[in-house]
N, C-alpha and C positions, 0 to 999 in steps of 0.2 A: 482621593481620586474618586470621582463619581463613576458609576457603572457605565454610563454612556461614553464617557471619556476613555475608560478602560477598553471598551469594545472597539472604539475608533482606533486606539493605539494597536490593539490586537489585530484588527483587520488589515492594518497597513504594514505589519511585520513582513519582511522578506523571508521566504522559505529557507534560503541559504543560512539565515541566522539562527534557525531553530531546529533544523533537521539533524538527525544523528549522523555520525561519521559512517562512511561505507563499511569500515571494518566491523562495525557492530551490527550490521544488517545481515539477514539471511540471504546469502549470495552463493550460487554454485555456477560452475561452467557448464556449457551445453553437453560436454562429454561425461559429466558426473553420472554415476550409476543411479538408477531409480531407488534402490534400497537406501542409499545415503540421503536422497531427497526425502523419502518417507520418514527417516529418523528425525530430520529437521522439522517436518510437518507435524510431528507428535506434539511439539510445543510452540509452533508458530502458525500463523494463518496464511502465510504465503512464503514463497521462495523466489527471488529474482534469478533469472538465468542470463548469464553473460557469455560472450564469445570466449573470453579468457580474462583472468584476473588482472592482467597487465593493462589491457586496453579498456576493460569495463564496458565494452560495447554491448548495449542491451539487446538481448535476443528475445526474451519473453518473461512470463511469470507463470508460476504454478500455484494455484490457490488450494487451500485446504479441501474445499469441496470437489476439486478435480480428482482427488484420490478415488472417488467413486468410479470415474471413467477408467482409471488405472486398474482397478480390481475387477470390473465387470468383464465378462467374456465378450468377444467381438460380436456375437449374434444378439446381444442385449442392446446394442447401440442402434438407434434409428437413423436411417439415411435420408438426406435431403439433397435434391439436385442442386448443384451450384455451390454446395458447402463442403468444406474439408471434412472428411469422415473422422469421427472420433474413435473409430474402430482401431486405428493404428496407435491410439494412445493407451490401449489396453496391454497389460503384460502378456496376455495370451495372443494379442494381435501383433506382437513383435516389438513392443516398446522396450527399450533397454536403458536409454540415457535420458537425462533431463531435457535435452533438446527435442526428443521424440514426443514428449508430453506437454511441453510448454505452450501456453497461449501466446501467440505471436502479436496479437493486437493488444498492446499494453496501454492502459490509461496513464499518460505521462503529462508532466507540467514542467516548464522551464524553471531553473533555480532562481531566476530573477522575479518570478511571480510572487504575489502577496498571499497571506493567509485567506483573505477574502476571495481571491481568484481560485484558490484550492477548494474552499468550501463550496463555491458555486459549481465547480466542476464535479466535486464529489456528489453533490445533490443531484445534478443533472444526470449523471450516469449511475447513481445509486451505488457508489463504491466507497469503501472505508479506507482505502489506501491508494496512493498515487506514486508512481516512480517520479523522482525528481531528476531531470536530465539537463545536460548541456549538449544540445544536438542529439546524437545517438548514444552518448556516454552517460551511464548511470552514475550520478554523483550523490544520491541520497534517496530518501523516501519521506513521505508525509502521510500520517494516518490520523484518524479521529482521536486516537489515544494520545498521540503526540500533541495535537491541538488542545485537547482538554487539559493535559498537564501544563502546557505553556500558558493557557488562559488562567488557570488556578495560580500558577507561579506569579503571573503579572498582577493578579489581584492581591496576593499576599505582600508582594513588594510595594505595590502602590497604595495599599490600605483601603481599597474600595469597599463599599458597603452595598449590601443587597436589600432593596426595599421590597418586601413581600406584597403581592397584590392583595387588596382587601384588608390590609392591616396597616396601621400607622406606625408600627414598631419597625425598627431596622435591626438587622443582625449582621455581624461580620462573617464573611466567608472564611473557611479554614485556610 
């Protein structure tokens, strides 16, 4: 399989066929205490926040970098008119639950989308992870790490070769 053919096949893959099962994702309910969220964020870059585990209705996301807002005192947050204050996301500002600190504007993509659709959206919004949804329901996630793994798997299975620029030699990818 040539690299161009492999990329074409990769780009056309449906997200539903390569995303992890929701049970393996970092998911908490909006009433989960912040300390439990912090324990997850020690080893993950994000946590999805859902209304409840039965409905899986997506409420928001808490990213690793959001921990700074959680730890900062309220007076360290700058206010902007017309924007929701991040002050309330602070432990000292009264935040207690995942729903208090979750970013409500989640970058999401439908599960019927392709890898190419996801890559374009990730690049446009400079994001490494997207929620995969069916309407408002969280059904999976897609990240650059998942995409890299899937591309390398596809190359191994298809036996594609990589032709280095500036060299006439070819070497096989791992």
